[in-house]
Structures are given as structure tokens and as C-alpha cells.
N, CA and C atoms of all chains as a GROMACS GRO file, in nm:
protein
  579
    1MET      N    1   0.084  -0.119   0.000
    1MET     CA    2   0.000   0.000   0.000
    1MET      C    3   0.088   0.125   0.000
    2SER      N    4   0.049   0.224  -0.076
    2SER     CA    5   0.129   0.346  -0.085
    2SER      C    6   0.114   0.428   0.042
    3PRO      N    7   0.213   0.512   0.074
    3PRO     CA    8   0.200   0.599   0.192
    3PRO      C    9   0.078   0.689   0.182
    4GLN      N   10   0.047   0.737   0.061
    4GLN     CA   11  -0.070   0.824   0.045
    4GLN      C   12  -0.197   0.750   0.085
    5GLN      N   13  -0.203   0.622   0.047
    5GLN     CA   14  -0.320   0.541   0.080
    5GLN      C   15  -0.329   0.522   0.231
    6ASP      N   16  -0.215   0.501   0.295
    6ASP     CA   17  -0.213   0.487   0.441
    6ASP      C   18  -0.270   0.612   0.508
    7VAL      N   19  -0.232   0.730   0.458
    7VAL     CA   20  -0.279   0.855   0.516
    7VAL      C   21  -0.430   0.867   0.499
    8GLN      N   22  -0.480   0.834   0.379
    8GLN     CA   23  -0.625   0.840   0.356
    8GLN      C   24  -0.698   0.745   0.451
    9ASP      N   25  -0.642   0.627   0.470
    9ASP     CA   26  -0.704   0.530   0.562
    9ASP      C   27  -0.702   0.583   0.705
   10TRP      N   28  -0.591   0.646   0.742
   10TRP     CA   29  -0.578   0.700   0.878
   10TRP      C   30  -0.682   0.811   0.900
   11ILE      N   31  -0.699   0.898   0.800
   11ILE     CA   32  -0.797   1.007   0.812
   11ILE      C   33  -0.938   0.949   0.821
   12ARG      N   34  -0.967   0.851   0.736
   12ARG     CA   35  -1.100   0.790   0.736
   12ARG      C   36  -1.130   0.729   0.873
   13LYS      N   37  -1.030   0.662   0.930
   13LYS     CA   38  -1.048   0.598   1.062
   13LYS      C   39  -1.064   0.705   1.172
   14THR      N   40  -0.986   0.811   1.162
   14THR     CA   41  -0.993   0.917   1.264
   14THR      C   42  -1.130   0.983   1.266
   15VAL      N   43  -1.187   1.012   1.147
   15VAL     CA   44  -1.318   1.078   1.144
   15VAL      C   45  -1.431   0.980   1.172
   16ALA      N   46  -1.402   0.849   1.159
   16ALA     CA   47  -1.504   0.749   1.193
   16ALA      C   48  -1.505   0.721   1.343
   17ASP      N   49  -1.388   0.726   1.405
   17ASP     CA   50  -1.375   0.690   1.547
   17ASP      C   51  -1.409   0.804   1.642
   18ASN      N   52  -1.413   0.927   1.591
   18ASN     CA   53  -1.441   1.043   1.676
   18ASN      C   54  -1.561   1.120   1.620
   19ASP      N   55  -1.658   1.150   1.705
   19ASP     CA   56  -1.781   1.216   1.659
   19ASP      C   57  -1.754   1.350   1.592
   20VAL      N   58  -1.664   1.428   1.654
   20VAL     CA   59  -1.632   1.561   1.600
   20VAL      C   60  -1.480   1.573   1.591
   21VAL      N   61  -1.430   1.600   1.471
   21VAL     CA   62  -1.286   1.611   1.450
   21VAL      C   63  -1.256   1.743   1.379
   22LEU      N   64  -1.160   1.816   1.433
   22LEU     CA   65  -1.114   1.940   1.368
   22LEU      C   66  -0.968   1.923   1.326
   23PHE      N   67  -0.946   1.924   1.195
   23PHE     CA   68  -0.809   1.930   1.142
   23PHE      C   69  -0.772   2.078   1.142
   24MET      N   70  -0.666   2.112   1.211
   24MET     CA   71  -0.634   2.254   1.231
   24MET      C   72  -0.483   2.276   1.234
   25LYS      N   73  -0.445   2.405   1.226
   25LYS     CA   74  -0.305   2.442   1.243
   25LYS      C   75  -0.286   2.478   1.390
   26GLY      N   76  -0.202   2.403   1.457
   26GLY     CA   77  -0.189   2.415   1.602
   26GLY      C   78  -0.287   2.320   1.668
   27ASN      N   79  -0.311   2.340   1.795
   27ASN     CA   80  -0.409   2.255   1.863
   27ASN      C   81  -0.512   2.344   1.932
   28LYS      N   82  -0.613   2.279   1.990
   28LYS     CA   83  -0.725   2.357   2.045
   28LYS      C   84  -0.680   2.452   2.155
   29ALA      N   85  -0.575   2.415   2.228
   29ALA     CA   86  -0.525   2.502   2.333
   29ALA      C   87  -0.444   2.618   2.276
   30MET      N   88  -0.375   2.592   2.165
   30MET     CA   89  -0.293   2.696   2.105
   30MET      C   90  -0.298   2.689   1.952
   31PRO      N   91  -0.405   2.745   1.894
   31PRO     CA   92  -0.415   2.748   1.748
   31PRO      C   93  -0.304   2.835   1.690
   32GLN      N   94  -0.254   2.797   1.572
   32GLN     CA   95  -0.144   2.874   1.512
   32GLN      C   96  -0.184   2.940   1.381
   33CYS      N   97  -0.313   2.962   1.366
   33CYS     CA   98  -0.363   3.031   1.247
   33CYS      C   99  -0.499   3.088   1.285
   34GLY      N  100  -0.528   3.210   1.237
   34GLY     CA  101  -0.651   3.278   1.276
   34GLY      C  102  -0.778   3.203   1.238
   35PHE      N  103  -0.773   3.135   1.123
   35PHE     CA  104  -0.893   3.063   1.077
   35PHE      C  105  -0.918   2.940   1.164
   36SER      N  106  -0.811   2.869   1.197
   36SER     CA  107  -0.824   2.754   1.289
   36SER      C  108  -0.872   2.802   1.425
   37ALA      N  109  -0.820   2.916   1.469
   37ALA     CA  110  -0.857   2.970   1.600
   37ALA      C  111  -1.006   3.002   1.605
   38GLN      N  112  -1.060   3.057   1.494
   38GLN     CA  113  -1.202   3.093   1.492
   38GLN      C  114  -1.291   2.971   1.510
   39VAL      N  115  -1.258   2.862   1.440
   39VAL     CA  116  -1.342   2.743   1.450
   39VAL      C  117  -1.327   2.679   1.588
   40ALA      N  118  -1.205   2.674   1.640
   40ALA     CA  119  -1.183   2.620   1.775
   40ALA      C  120  -1.260   2.702   1.878
   41HIS      N  121  -1.263   2.834   1.856
   41HIS     CA  122  -1.336   2.923   1.946
   41HIS      C  123  -1.486   2.893   1.944
   42ILE      N  124  -1.541   2.875   1.825
   42ILE     CA  125  -1.684   2.846   1.811
   42ILE      C  126  -1.718   2.713   1.881
   43LEU      N  127  -1.635   2.611   1.856
   43LEU     CA  128  -1.661   2.481   1.919
   43LEU      C  129  -1.648   2.490   2.070
   44GLY      N  130  -1.552   2.572   2.115
   44GLY     CA  131  -1.533   2.593   2.259
   44GLY      C  132  -1.654   2.661   2.321
   45LEU      N  133  -1.704   2.764   2.253
   45LEU     CA  134  -1.822   2.837   2.303
   45LEU      C  135  -1.943   2.744   2.314
   46LEU      N  136  -1.956   2.655   2.216
   46LEU     CA  137  -2.070   2.564   2.215
   46LEU      C  138  -2.050   2.447   2.311
   47GLY      N  139  -1.931   2.440   2.370
   47GLY     CA  140  -1.905   2.332   2.466
   47GLY      C  141  -1.904   2.194   2.403
   48VAL      N  142  -1.858   2.186   2.279
   48VAL     CA  143  -1.853   2.058   2.208
   48VAL      C  144  -1.723   1.986   2.239
   49ASP      N  145  -1.734   1.859   2.270
   49ASP     CA  146  -1.615   1.776   2.293
   49ASP      C  147  -1.564   1.732   2.156
   50TYR      N  148  -1.444   1.775   2.118
   50TYR     CA  149  -1.394   1.739   1.985
   50TYR      C  150  -1.248   1.696   1.988
   51HIS      N  151  -1.214   1.620   1.886
   51HIS     CA  152  -1.078   1.571   1.871
   51HIS      C  153  -1.004   1.664   1.775
   52ASP      N  154  -0.888   1.716   1.817
   52ASP     CA  155  -0.813   1.804   1.728
   52ASP      C  156  -0.693   1.731   1.668
   53VAL      N  157  -0.669   1.758   1.540
   53VAL     CA  158  -0.552   1.703   1.472
   53VAL      C  159  -0.470   1.821   1.422
   54ASN      N  160  -0.348   1.832   1.469
   54ASN     CA  161  -0.260   1.942   1.429
   54ASN      C  162  -0.187   1.904   1.299
   55VAL      N  163  -0.229   1.964   1.188
   55VAL     CA  164  -0.172   1.926   1.058
   55VAL      C  165  -0.029   1.978   1.042
   56LEU      N  166   0.010   2.073   1.127
   56LEU     CA  167   0.147   2.126   1.116
   56LEU      C  168   0.250   2.022   1.161
   57GLN      N  169   0.203   1.920   1.231
   57GLN     CA  170   0.296   1.817   1.278
   57GLN      C  171   0.323   1.709   1.174
   58ASP      N  172   0.244   1.707   1.068
   58ASP     CA  173   0.262   1.602   0.968
   58ASP      C  174   0.218   1.652   0.830
   59MET      N  175   0.314   1.678   0.745
   59MET     CA  176   0.285   1.731   0.612
   59MET      C  177   0.197   1.636   0.531
   60SER      N  178   0.212   1.505   0.553
   60SER     CA  179   0.132   1.410   0.473
   60SER      C  180  -0.016   1.418   0.513
   61ILE      N  181  -0.042   1.450   0.639
   61ILE     CA  182  -0.182   1.467   0.682
   61ILE      C  183  -0.234   1.602   0.633
   62ARG      N  184  -0.148   1.705   0.640
   62ARG     CA  185  -0.188   1.838   0.593
   62ARG      C  186  -0.233   1.832   0.448
   63GLU      N  187  -0.157   1.764   0.363
   63GLU     CA  188  -0.194   1.754   0.222
   63GLU      C  189  -0.302   1.647   0.203
   64GLY      N  190  -0.292   1.539   0.282
   64GLY     CA  191  -0.385   1.426   0.267
   64GLY      C  192  -0.529   1.463   0.298
   65VAL      N  193  -0.549   1.550   0.397
   65VAL     CA  194  -0.686   1.584   0.434
   65VAL      C  195  -0.750   1.674   0.327
   66LYS      N  196  -0.667   1.750   0.256
   66LYS     CA  197  -0.719   1.832   0.146
   66LYS      C  198  -0.770   1.743   0.033
   67ALA      N  199  -0.696   1.635   0.008
   67ALA     CA  200  -0.738   1.540  -0.096
   67ALA      C  201  -0.861   1.462  -0.049
   68PHE      N  202  -0.863   1.428   0.079
   68PHE     CA  203  -0.971   1.348   0.136
   68PHE      C  204  -1.107   1.413   0.113
   69SER      N  205  -1.114   1.545   0.133
   69SER     CA  206  -1.241   1.617   0.127
   69SER      C  207  -1.257   1.699  -0.001
   70ASN      N  208  -1.153   1.699  -0.087
   70ASN     CA  209  -1.151   1.789  -0.202
   70ASN      C  210  -1.174   1.932  -0.157
   71TRP      N  211  -1.097   1.974  -0.057
   71TRP     CA  212  -1.112   2.106   0.003
   71TRP      C  213  -0.972   2.164   0.020
   72PRO      N  214  -0.946   2.285  -0.031
   72PRO     CA  215  -0.807   2.331  -0.042
   72PRO      C  216  -0.744   2.390   0.083
   73THR      N  217  -0.823   2.408   0.189
   73THR     CA  218  -0.768   2.481   0.303
   73THR      C  219  -0.792   2.408   0.435
   74ILE      N  220  -0.718   2.453   0.535
   74ILE     CA  221  -0.730   2.410   0.674
   74ILE      C  222  -0.782   2.534   0.749
   75PRO      N  223  -0.869   2.527   0.845
   75PRO     CA  224  -0.924   2.408   0.913
   75PRO      C  225  -1.033   2.334   0.836
   76GLN      N  226  -1.059   2.211   0.880
   76GLN     CA  227  -1.168   2.130   0.827
   76GLN      C  228  -1.238   2.061   0.943
   77LEU      N  229  -1.370   2.077   0.947
   77LEU     CA  230  -1.448   2.015   1.054
   77LEU      C  231  -1.527   1.895   1.001
   78TYR      N  232  -1.517   1.785   1.076
   78TYR     CA  233  -1.593   1.663   1.043
   78TYR      C  234  -1.683   1.629   1.160
   79VAL      N  235  -1.809   1.596   1.127
   79VAL     CA  236  -1.904   1.552   1.230
   79VAL      C  237  -1.957   1.416   1.188
   80LYS      N  238  -1.940   1.317   1.273
   80LYS     CA  239  -1.984   1.178   1.245
   80LYS      C  240  -1.935   1.132   1.107
   81GLY      N  241  -1.810   1.159   1.081
   81GLY     CA  242  -1.747   1.110   0.958
   81GLY      C  243  -1.772   1.196   0.835
   82GLU      N  244  -1.856   1.299   0.850
   82GLU     CA  245  -1.892   1.379   0.733
   82GLU      C  246  -1.824   1.515   0.738
   83PHE      N  247  -1.767   1.558   0.624
   83PHE     CA  248  -1.705   1.690   0.616
   83PHE      C  249  -1.812   1.798   0.618
   84VAL      N  250  -1.803   1.890   0.713
   84VAL     CA  251  -1.906   1.994   0.727
   84VAL      C  252  -1.862   2.125   0.665
   85GLY      N  253  -1.733   2.157   0.675
   85GLY     CA  254  -1.686   2.280   0.612
   85GLY      C  255  -1.559   2.333   0.675
   86GLY      N  256  -1.515   2.446   0.619
   86GLY     CA  257  -1.399   2.516   0.672
   86GLY      C  258  -1.446   2.637   0.753
   87CYS      N  259  -1.358   2.730   0.773
   87CYS     CA  260  -1.386   2.843   0.861
   87CYS      C  261  -1.508   2.924   0.818
   88ASP      N  262  -1.518   2.958   0.689
   88ASP     CA  263  -1.630   3.042   0.643
   88ASP      C  264  -1.764   2.976   0.669
   89ILE      N  265  -1.772   2.847   0.634
   89ILE     CA  266  -1.899   2.774   0.645
   89ILE      C  267  -1.936   2.754   0.792
   90ILE      N  268  -1.839   2.720   0.874
   90ILE     CA  269  -1.868   2.697   1.016
   90ILE      C  270  -1.914   2.826   1.082
   91ARG      N  271  -1.849   2.937   1.046
   91ARG     CA  272  -1.888   3.065   1.103
   91ARG      C  273  -2.030   3.101   1.062
   92GLU      N  274  -2.059   3.082   0.932
   92GLU     CA  275  -2.193   3.112   0.880
   92GLU      C  276  -2.298   3.024   0.948
   93MET      N  277  -2.265   2.896   0.966
   93MET     CA  278  -2.359   2.802   1.028
   93MET      C  279  -2.380   2.835   1.176
   94ALA      N  280  -2.273   2.877   1.242
   94ALA     CA  281  -2.284   2.909   1.385
   94ALA      C  282  -2.371   3.032   1.403
   95GLU      N  283  -2.351   3.132   1.317
   95GLU     CA  284  -2.428   3.257   1.328
   95GLU      C  285  -2.575   3.233   1.300
   96GLY      N  286  -2.605   3.144   1.208
   96GLY     CA  287  -2.744   3.118   1.172
   96GLY      C  288  -2.812   3.013   1.260
   97GLY      N  289  -2.738   2.961   1.359
   97GLY     CA  290  -2.795   2.857   1.445
   97GLY      C  291  -2.796   2.719   1.381
   98GLU      N  292  -2.742   2.712   1.258
   98GLU     CA  293  -2.747   2.588   1.182
   98GLU      C  294  -2.651   2.481   1.239
   99LEU      N  295  -2.543   2.529   1.300
   99LEU     CA  296  -2.445   2.435   1.354
   99LEU      C  297  -2.506   2.356   1.470
  100GLY      N  298  -2.580   2.427   1.556
  100GLY     CA  299  -2.650   2.359   1.666
  100GLY      C  300  -2.751   2.258   1.613
  101GLN      N  301  -2.820   2.297   1.505
  101GLN     CA  302  -2.918   2.206   1.445
  101GLN      C  303  -2.850   2.079   1.392
  102LEU      N  304  -2.730   2.099   1.335
  102LEU     CA  305  -2.656   1.984   1.284
  102LEU      C  306  -2.617   1.890   1.398
  103PHE      N  307  -2.568   1.950   1.508
  103PHE     CA  308  -2.529   1.867   1.624
  103PHE      C  309  -2.652   1.794   1.679
  104ASP      N  310  -2.766   1.863   1.683
  104ASP     CA  311  -2.890   1.798   1.727
  104ASP      C  312  -2.922   1.678   1.638
  105ALA      N  313  -2.918   1.703   1.506
  105ALA     CA  314  -2.954   1.599   1.411
  105ALA      C  315  -2.859   1.479   1.418
  106LYS      N  316  -2.731   1.508   1.449
  106LYS     CA  317  -2.630   1.400   1.452
  106LYS      C  318  -2.613   1.340   1.591
  107GLY      N  319  -2.687   1.394   1.688
  107GLY     CA  320  -2.676   1.341   1.824
  107GLY      C  321  -2.546   1.374   1.893
  108VAL      N  322  -2.491   1.493   1.863
  108VAL     CA  323  -2.366   1.536   1.928
  108VAL      C  324  -2.402   1.631   2.043
  109ALA      N  325  -2.349   1.603   2.162
  109ALA     CA  326  -2.380   1.684   2.280
  109ALA      C  327  -2.311   1.820   2.272
  110TYR      N  328  -2.383   1.925   2.310
  110TYR     CA  329  -2.325   2.059   2.320
  110TYR      C  330  -2.408   2.141   2.416
  111ASP      N  331  -2.360   2.257   2.449
  111ASP     CA  332  -2.428   2.344   2.545
  111ASP      C  333  -2.533   2.428   2.472
  112LYS      N  334  -2.658   2.386   2.484
  112LYS     CA  335  -2.765   2.451   2.406
  112LYS      C  336  -2.796   2.593   2.455
  113SER      N  337  -2.745   2.629   2.572
  113SER     CA  338  -2.772   2.765   2.622
  113SER      C  339  -2.686   2.868   2.551
  114LYS      N  340  -2.583   2.820   2.480
  114LYS     CA  341  -2.490   2.913   2.417
  114LYS      C  342  -2.541   2.960   2.280
  115LYS      N  343  -2.534   3.090   2.265
  115LYS     CA  344  -2.570   3.149   2.135
  115LYS      C  345  -2.447   3.221   2.082
  116ILE      N  346  -2.425   3.205   1.953
  116ILE     CA  347  -2.312   3.274   1.892
  116ILE      C  348  -2.365   3.394   1.816
  117ALA      N  349  -2.314   3.509   1.846
  117ALA     CA  350  -2.361   3.628   1.775
  117ALA      C  351  -2.267   3.659   1.661
  118MET      N  352   0.318   3.650  -0.356
  118MET     CA  353   0.210   3.551  -0.365
  118MET      C  354   0.072   3.618  -0.354
  119ALA      N  355   0.063   3.738  -0.408
  119ALA     CA  356  -0.068   3.805  -0.400
  119ALA      C  357  -0.142   3.792  -0.533
  120MET      N  358  -0.271   3.818  -0.528
  120MET     CA  359  -0.352   3.810  -0.648
  120MET      C  360  -0.439   3.935  -0.658
  121ASP      N  361  -0.458   3.981  -0.780
  121ASP     CA  362  -0.539   4.098  -0.806
  121ASP      C  363  -0.689   4.063  -0.797
  122SER      N  364  -0.770   4.153  -0.742
  122SER     CA  365  -0.912   4.121  -0.726
  122SER      C  366  -0.980   4.102  -0.862
  123GLY      N  367  -0.933   4.177  -0.964
  123GLY     CA  368  -0.989   4.163  -1.098
  123GLY      C  369  -0.965   4.024  -1.154
  124GLU      N  370  -0.850   3.968  -1.123
  124GLU     CA  371  -0.814   3.833  -1.168
  124GLU      C  372  -0.904   3.729  -1.099
  125ILE      N  373  -0.930   3.750  -0.971
  125ILE     CA  374  -1.019   3.659  -0.898
  125ILE      C  375  -1.158   3.662  -0.961
  126GLU      N  376  -1.206   3.784  -0.987
  126GLU     CA  377  -1.339   3.797  -1.045
  126GLU      C  378  -1.345   3.733  -1.184
  127ARG      N  379  -1.240   3.754  -1.263
  127ARG     CA  380  -1.236   3.699  -1.398
  127ARG      C  381  -1.244   3.546  -1.396
  128LEU      N  382  -1.170   3.484  -1.305
  128LEU     CA  383  -1.170   3.338  -1.295
  128LEU      C  384  -1.307   3.285  -1.252
  129ILE      N  385  -1.370   3.354  -1.156
  129ILE     CA  386  -1.501   3.309  -1.110
  129ILE      C  387  -1.605   3.331  -1.220
  130ARG      N  388  -1.595   3.448  -1.288
  130ARG     CA  389  -1.689   3.483  -1.396
  130ARG      C  390  -1.683   3.381  -1.511
  131ALA      N  391  -1.563   3.331  -1.538
  131ALA     CA  392  -1.545   3.236  -1.648
  131ALA      C  393  -1.626   3.110  -1.624
  132LYS      N  394  -1.641   3.073  -1.498
  132LYS     CA  395  -1.715   2.950  -1.467
  132LYS      C  396  -1.863   2.978  -1.438
  133PHE      N  397  -1.892   3.099  -1.387
  133PHE     CA  398  -2.030   3.135  -1.354
  133PHE      C  399  -2.066   3.265  -1.426
  134PRO      N  400  -2.097   3.257  -1.556
  134PRO     CA  401  -2.119   3.379  -1.636
  134PRO      C  402  -2.236   3.463  -1.583
  135ASP      N  403  -2.333   3.400  -1.518
  135ASP     CA  404  -2.452   3.473  -1.474
  135ASP      C  405  -2.436   3.533  -1.334
  136ALA      N  406  -2.323   3.508  -1.271
  136ALA     CA  407  -2.312   3.534  -1.126
  136ALA      C  408  -2.304   3.681  -1.090
  137LEU      N  409  -2.357   3.709  -0.972
  137LEU     CA  410  -2.332   3.837  -0.906
  137LEU      C  411  -2.208   3.813  -0.819
  138ILE      N  412  -2.103   3.889  -0.844
  138ILE     CA  413  -1.976   3.866  -0.773
  138ILE      C  414  -1.932   3.995  -0.704
  139GLU      N  415  -1.915   3.987  -0.575
  139GLU     CA  416  -1.862   4.103  -0.500
  139GLU      C  417  -1.731   4.060  -0.436
  140ILE      N  418  -1.627   4.138  -0.459
  140ILE     CA  419  -1.498   4.106  -0.399
  140ILE      C  420  -1.448   4.226  -0.321
  141ARG      N  421  -1.409   4.202  -0.199
  141ARG     CA  422  -1.355   4.309  -0.115
  141ARG      C  423  -1.213   4.273  -0.074
  142ASP      N  424  -1.125   4.370  -0.084
  142ASP     CA  425  -0.988   4.352  -0.038
  142ASP      C  426  -0.986   4.392   0.110
  143LEU      N  427  -0.978   4.293   0.197
  143LEU     CA  428  -1.002   4.317   0.340
  143LEU      C  429  -0.892   4.397   0.407
  144ALA      N  430  -0.768   4.373   0.366
  144ALA     CA  431  -0.656   4.437   0.436
  144ALA      C  432  -0.583   4.537   0.348
  145GLY      N  433  -0.628   4.548   0.221
  145GLY     CA  434  -0.561   4.639   0.128
  145GLY      C  435  -0.423   4.591   0.088
  146ASP      N  436  -0.396   4.462   0.109
  146ASP     CA  437  -0.263   4.409   0.078
  146ASP      C  438  -0.265   4.312  -0.040
  147GLY      N  439  -0.382   4.302  -0.107
  147GLY     CA  440  -0.390   4.212  -0.222
  147GLY      C  441  -0.375   4.065  -0.184
  148ASP      N  442  -0.397   4.035  -0.058
  148ASP     CA  443  -0.374   3.898  -0.013
  148ASP      C  444  -0.487   3.844   0.075
  149HIS      N  445  -0.573   3.934   0.122
  149HIS     CA  446  -0.684   3.891   0.208
  149HIS      C  447  -0.814   3.946   0.151
  150TYR      N  448  -0.891   3.856   0.091
  150TYR     CA  449  -1.014   3.898   0.024
  150TYR      C  450  -1.136   3.833   0.085
  151ALA      N  451  -1.250   3.901   0.064
  151ALA     CA  452  -1.379   3.837   0.089
  151ALA      C  453  -1.454   3.838  -0.043
  152ALA      N  454  -1.514   3.726  -0.076
  152ALA     CA  455  -1.591   3.718  -0.200
  152ALA      C  456  -1.731   3.666  -0.170
  153HIS      N  457  -1.828   3.728  -0.234
  153HIS     CA  458  -1.966   3.681  -0.225
  153HIS      C  459  -2.011   3.650  -0.366
  154VAL      N  460  -2.056   3.527  -0.390
  154VAL     CA  461  -2.093   3.484  -0.524
  154VAL      C  462  -2.237   3.432  -0.521
  155VAL      N  463  -2.320   3.491  -0.606
  155VAL     CA  464  -2.460   3.449  -0.616
  155VAL      C  465  -2.482   3.399  -0.758
  156SER      N  466  -2.522   3.274  -0.770
  156SER     CA  467  -2.539   3.217  -0.905
  156SER      C  468  -2.649   3.112  -0.907
  157SER      N  469  -2.716   3.102  -1.020
  157SER     CA  470  -2.818   2.998  -1.037
  157SER      C  471  -2.753   2.859  -1.041
  158ALA      N  472  -2.624   2.854  -1.069
  158ALA     CA  473  -2.554   2.725  -1.076
  158ALA      C  474  -2.547   2.654  -0.941
  159PHE      N  475  -2.574   2.729  -0.834
  159PHE     CA  476  -2.566   2.670  -0.700
  159PHE      C  477  -2.694   2.597  -0.659
  160LYS      N  478  -2.796   2.609  -0.743
  160LYS     CA  479  -2.926   2.552  -0.709
  160LYS      C  480  -2.912   2.402  -0.678
  161GLY      N  481  -2.968   2.363  -0.564
  161GLY     CA  482  -2.968   2.221  -0.527
  161GLY      C  483  -2.836   2.169  -0.473
  162LYS      N  484  -2.736   2.256  -0.462
  162LYS     CA  485  -2.605   2.213  -0.412
  162LYS      C  486  -2.593   2.246  -0.262
  163THR      N  487  -2.519   2.164  -0.191
  163THR     CA  488  -2.491   2.196  -0.051
  163THR      C  489  -2.392   2.311  -0.047
  164ARG      N  490  -2.378   2.370   0.071
  164ARG     CA  491  -2.285   2.482   0.084
  164ARG      C  492  -2.141   2.437   0.052
  165VAL      N  493  -2.107   2.318   0.099
  165VAL     CA  494  -1.973   2.264   0.070
  165VAL      C  495  -1.954   2.251  -0.082
  166GLN      N  496  -2.054   2.198  -0.150
  166GLN     CA  497  -2.043   2.182  -0.297
  166GLN      C  498  -2.033   2.317  -0.367
  167GLN      N  499  -2.109   2.417  -0.318
  167GLN     CA  500  -2.103   2.550  -0.378
  167GLN      C  501  -1.962   2.609  -0.366
  168HIS      N  502  -1.904   2.594  -0.248
  168HIS     CA  503  -1.768   2.647  -0.229
  168HIS      C  504  -1.668   2.569  -0.313
  169GLN      N  505  -1.688   2.437  -0.322
  169GLN     CA  506  -1.597   2.356  -0.404
  169GLN      C  507  -1.601   2.401  -0.550
  170MET      N  508  -1.720   2.440  -0.596
  170MET     CA  509  -1.732   2.488  -0.736
  170MET      C  510  -1.653   2.617  -0.756
  171VAL      N  511  -1.658   2.706  -0.657
  171VAL     CA  512  -1.582   2.831  -0.669
  171VAL      C  513  -1.432   2.803  -0.663
  172TYR      N  514  -1.392   2.715  -0.571
  172TYR     CA  515  -1.249   2.680  -0.560
  172TYR      C  516  -1.199   2.619  -0.691
  173GLU      N  517  -1.288   2.538  -0.754
  173GLU     CA  518  -1.254   2.478  -0.882
  173GLU      C  519  -1.231   2.586  -0.988
  174ALA      N  520  -1.319   2.688  -0.985
  174ALA     CA  521  -1.304   2.799  -1.079
  174ALA      C  522  -1.170   2.870  -1.060
  175LEU      N  523  -1.123   2.871  -0.936
  175LEU     CA  524  -0.996   2.938  -0.906
  175LEU      C  525  -0.876   2.850  -0.940
  176GLY      N  526  -0.905   2.732  -0.988
  176GLY     CA  527  -0.802   2.645  -1.046
  176GLY      C  528  -0.683   2.617  -0.955
  177GLY      N  529  -0.709   2.580  -0.833
  177GLY     CA  530  -0.601   2.539  -0.744
  177GLY      C  531  -0.525   2.653  -0.679
  178ARG      N  532  -0.568   2.779  -0.705
  178ARG     CA  533  -0.497   2.892  -0.642
  178ARG      C  534  -0.533   2.908  -0.495
  179MET      N  535  -0.654   2.863  -0.460
  179MET     CA  536  -0.697   2.876  -0.321
  179MET      C  537  -0.605   2.795  -0.231
  180GLY      N  538  -0.556   2.858  -0.127
  180GLY     CA  539  -0.464   2.789  -0.038
  180GLY      C  540  -0.321   2.798  -0.088
  181GLY      N  541  -0.305   2.852  -0.209
  181GLY     CA  542  -0.170   2.871  -0.264
  181GLY      C  543  -0.146   3.019  -0.286
  182ALA      N  544  -0.156   3.063  -0.414
  182ALA     CA  545  -0.137   3.205  -0.445
  182ALA      C  546  -0.238   3.291  -0.372
  183LEU      N  547  -0.355   3.232  -0.350
  183LEU     CA  548  -0.461   3.304  -0.281
  183LEU      C  549  -0.467   3.252  -0.138
  184HIS      N  550  -0.407   3.330  -0.049
  184HIS     CA  551  -0.394   3.282   0.089
  184HIS      C  552  -0.526   3.285   0.163
  185ALA      N  553  -0.594   3.398   0.153
  185ALA     CA  554  -0.714   3.413   0.235
  185ALA      C  555  -0.828   3.471   0.153
  186LEU      N  556  -0.928   3.388   0.128
  186LEU     CA  557  -1.048   3.433   0.059
  186LEU      C  558  -1.167   3.386   0.142
  187ALA      N  559  -1.226   3.479   0.215
  187ALA     CA  560  -1.346   3.446   0.292
  187ALA      C  561  -1.460   3.439   0.193
  188LEU      N  562  -1.522   3.323   0.184
  188LEU     CA  563  -1.618   3.300   0.078
  188LEU      C  564  -1.759   3.279   0.133
  189THR      N  565  -1.855   3.348   0.072
  189THR     CA  566  -1.995   3.316   0.096
  189THR      C  567  -2.062   3.299  -0.040
  190THR      N  568  -2.155   3.204  -0.046
  190THR     CA  569  -2.223   3.176  -0.172
  190THR      C  570  -2.373   3.171  -0.147
  191ALA      N  571  -2.449   3.197  -0.251
  191ALA     CA  572  -2.595   3.186  -0.241
  191ALA      C  573  -2.653   3.155  -0.378
  192GLU      N  574  -2.768   3.092  -0.377
  192GLU     CA  575  -2.840   3.064  -0.501
  192GLU      C  576  -2.902   3.192  -0.555
  193ALA      N  577  -2.898   3.207  -0.685
  193ALA     CA  578  -2.963   3.324  -0.745
  193ALA      C  579  -3.113   3.304  -0.746
   0.00000   0.00000   0.00000
């Protein structure tokens, strides 16, 4: 099996094994890019338990996740194995209340008292 | 590694001839843009698919020559 295939399999397994996964630059405690920080902030505000993957630690994952979702940028949010979007989409969904609706529909726990303005 | 806003609009226009395209240079540095694209081509597509169509129009520049493009899309 090629290394690229191994990376795709690893990504597939990671998003299958964790309900909410954020591929980001840096980690949730210390994001190293403003766009990653915005999405981590939104998930933090909503009190969502999520798994973070720091793509800066592995170039093959950084490039592999772009191929996995056909999406050119980081961050990337996955919920129950499904790619939901990058920073723009997550921000738009959070502002419209759509992100909470998605978590409701997918059975992901979050703090429903939180509103994002 | 900057891109001209006219070039961004031209690339998007080539793929979505009917689109309403607004591009703003957020920092005045030719490197941080916001784009809003409204097109009938987005009908029936998810938001992820709509953005993928715009990224496709940009021909691989997104995340490369084009560092930051805050994108919003809507159906016409």
C-alpha cells in the first residue's frame, strides 16, 4: 500500500472513530492560524467535545486531508465522519444557528444555552 | 504571492457567467479577500459543494497564491 493510501485510511479511521474532528493548524489550546482559532473558538463556546488534529505536525496529513475532502484549506471540521466545512462555512452556520441544528440531528452533545452572535 | 481582485473575479466569472460577484480587499494588501458569489448554478447544491465549485473555478490557487479568501455563496 502506498504511503498516500495509508494517510487516507488514517484520516478515514480518525473521522469514523471520533464524533467531532477538527483538522487545524496548532491545537485547540494553542491554534497557530486565525482561521483555525475561529473554528476552535466556536466549538469551545458551544461546549462541544472534539478531537483536534494538528496538521502542522505532519505534512502528509496536511496535504492528505485536502485530498480526502476535495477542500483546499485548513481548518476542516468533520461531524460523524462527514465533512461539514472550513472556517467560512462553520462561522456562517454558527451565526445562523445551523451548527446547533446539525449537532442535534447527529446526536452530538453541546451546550444549548450558548448562542453565537 | 498576492492576487489581483480583478483576476479573482475573472476566474469566477469564467465559470459562472450569470453570477453576481462582489470582492472586497479586506486588508488592502492584495492577499486577504472576501468574496460573495450568487449564481443559479448553486441551485440544489450543498454549501460545501457551492464552495468547491468556486475553488474549482480558481483552479487550485486557493490555499496557494490566494492565501485568504473568505467566501460566501448563495443561489440566485
